[in-house]
C-alpha positions, 0 to 999 in steps of 0.5 A: 500500500502506498500513501503518496506519489513518492512511494507509489510504483503505479502512479508515482511516475506521473507526478514525481520525477525519480530523482526526487523520489530518491531524495526522499527515500529511506536510504537517503534519510538514513544517510542524512541521519548518519551525516548528522551524527558524524557532524555532531561528533566532529564539531564536538571533537573540535571544541573539546567536548568529544574525544578524537576518533568518534567522528571517524568511526561514524564516517566509516559506516554507511546505510548498508550497515543498517537493517531498514526493515528492523529500524522500521519495526522498532520505530513503530514502538519508539514513535520516532526513527531516531531512537532505533537508529541511535541504538543500532549506530551505537552497536556498530561502533567501538565500545569506547565511542558509544558514550559520545555518540549523539551526545547532548542532542535530542531526537528532533535535532537529528530529524529536523537537521536531516530533513533540512539536508534533504530539503536542500537537495530537493531545492537543488533539483527544483530551482534549476527546473524553475529557471528552465521554465522561466527561460522557456516562458520568456522565449514563448512570450517574446515569440508571440508578443504581437500574436493577436488573441482574445482577452477574456473576462469572466470567461467572456470575450472582452478586448483583444490582447496578444498571446505573448501578453498572456504568457507574460502574465504566467511568467510574472506570476512564476517570478513572484513565487520564486523571487523570495527564495534567495532571502528565504533560504537562510531562514529555512535551511537551518540546522537544529542542535538544541538538546531536549528542551532547546538549551544546548547552545546555552550550556557553555561557550564551547557548546555554542561554538560546536553548534555553529560548527555542526551547522557548517559541517552539514551545510546549513545555516545556524540559528542560536534560537531553537526551532523545535517548536518555532516551526517558521522554517518548514511553514515558510517552505510550505507556503513558498512551494504552494505559491510556486505550484499556484503560479504553475496552476494559473498557466495550466488552467489557462492551457486547459481552457485554450486547448478545449475543442471549442477554443482550440487556440493551443495544444500540448506538445505531442508525445506518442502515447500520451493523453489518450483515452481508453474509450475514445481513440480520438482524444488528446487530453492535456496530461501535463496541465492536468498533473500541474493542476492536481499537484496544486489541488493536493498542495493546498491540503498539505500546506494546511497541515504544515501551517497547523504545525505552528501550534506546537505546545511547550518544548515538544509537540505531540502529533503536529511535528510528526504530521510534517513528515507526511506533508513536506516531502510530498509538497516538494515531490509534487513541485518537482513533477509540476515543474517538469511538466511546465518545462515541457509545456513552455518549451513545446506548446503548440500555438494556433495563431490562425485559430486565435484570429478566427476566434477574434471574430466569433462575436461579430465585432463585439470584441471591439465594442470598448474601442468604439464606445471610447471613440463615441464618448468624445462626441456623445459623452461616456454614458450615452456612448455606452448605452448606444453600444449596449443597444447595438450589442443586443442587436448583434446577438439577436440578428447575427449582424456585425457590430460595424454594420449595426453601428454604421446604420445608427442615426446617432453615429457622429458624422466624423466617425463614419466610413473608414474612421469607424472601420479602423476601430475594428482593427485589433492592432492598437490593443495588441500593441498595448498588450505587447508592451507588457512582455518586455517588463515580464521578461526583464523581471524573469532575467532578474529572478533567474540571475538571483537564483543562479547566484544563490545556487 
C-alpha cells in the first residue's frame, strides 16, 4: 500500500520525477541521519567536548550497515526513527565511542537537521527546473508578443490582447513565487542542535561554538534560537512551494481552457502515447496541465497541515511535528513533477495563431465594442456612448449582424466617425500593441529572478 506519489510504483511516475523520489527515500534519510551524527561528533571533537576518533568511526559506516526493515519495526514502538537508529549506530561502533555518540542532542535535532539536508537537495533539483521554465516562458512570450488573441473576462470575450501578453502574465506570476527564495533560504535551511528542551547552545561557550560548527559541517545555516517548536522554517517552505505550484496552476488552467475543442487556440506538445483515452481513440487530453493542476489541488491540503504545525505546545509537540513528515516531502515531490511538466509545456506548446484570429471574430465585432464606445464618448459623452453600444450589442446577438454594420446604420453615429474612421476601430492592432508592451517588463523581471537564483545556487 502506498500513501503518496513518492512511494507509489503505479502512479508515482506521473507526478514525481525519480530523482526526487530518491531524495526522499529511506536510504537517503538514513544517510542524512548518519551525516548528522558524524557532524555532531566532529564539531564536538574540535571544541573539546568529544574525544578524537568518534567522528571517524561514524564516517566509516554507511546505510548498508543498517537493517531498514528492523529500524522500521522498532520505530513503530519508539514513535520516532531516531531512537532505533541511535541504538543500532551505537552497536556498530567501538565500545569506547558509544558514550559520545549523539551526545547532548535530542531526537528532533537529528530529524529536523536531516530533513533540512534533504530539503536542500530537493531545492537543488527544483530551482534549476524553475529557471528552465522561466527561460522557456520568456522565449514563448517574446515569440508571440504581437500574436493577436482574445482577452477574456469572466470567461467572456472582452478586448483583444496578444498571446505573448498572456504568457507574460504566467511568467510574472512564476517570478513572484520564486523571487523570495534567495532571502528565504537562510531562514529555512537551518540546522537544529538544541538538546531536549532547546538549551544546548546555552550550556557553555564551547557548546555554542560546536553548534555553529555542526551547522557548517552539514551545510546549513545556524540559528542560536531553537526551532523545535518555532516551526517558521518548514511553514515558510510550505507556503513558498504552494505559491510556486499556484503560479504553475494559473498557466495550466489557462492551457486547459485554450486547448478545449471549442477554443482550440493551443495544444500540448505531442508525445506518442500520451493523453489518450481508453474509450475514445480520438482524444488528446492535456496530461501535463492536468498533473500541474492536481499537484496544486493536493498542495493546498498539505500546506494546511504544515501551517497547523505552528501550534506546537511547550518544548515538544505531540502529533503536529510528526504530521510534517507526511506533508513536506510530498509538497516538494509534487513541485518537482509540476515543474517538469511546465518545462515541457513552455518549451513545446503548440500555438494556433490562425485559430486565435478566427476566434477574434466569433462575436461579430463585439470584441471591439470598448474601442468604439471610447471613440463615441468624445462626441456623445461616456454614458450615452455606452448605452448606444449596449443597444447595438443586443442587436448583434439577436440578428447575427456585425457590430460595424449595426453601428454604421445608427442615426446617432457622429458624422466624423463614419466610413473608414469607424472601420479602423475594428482593427485589433492598437490593443495588441498595448498588450505587447507588457512582455518586455515580464521578461526583464524573469532575467532578474533567474540571475538571483543562479547566484544563490
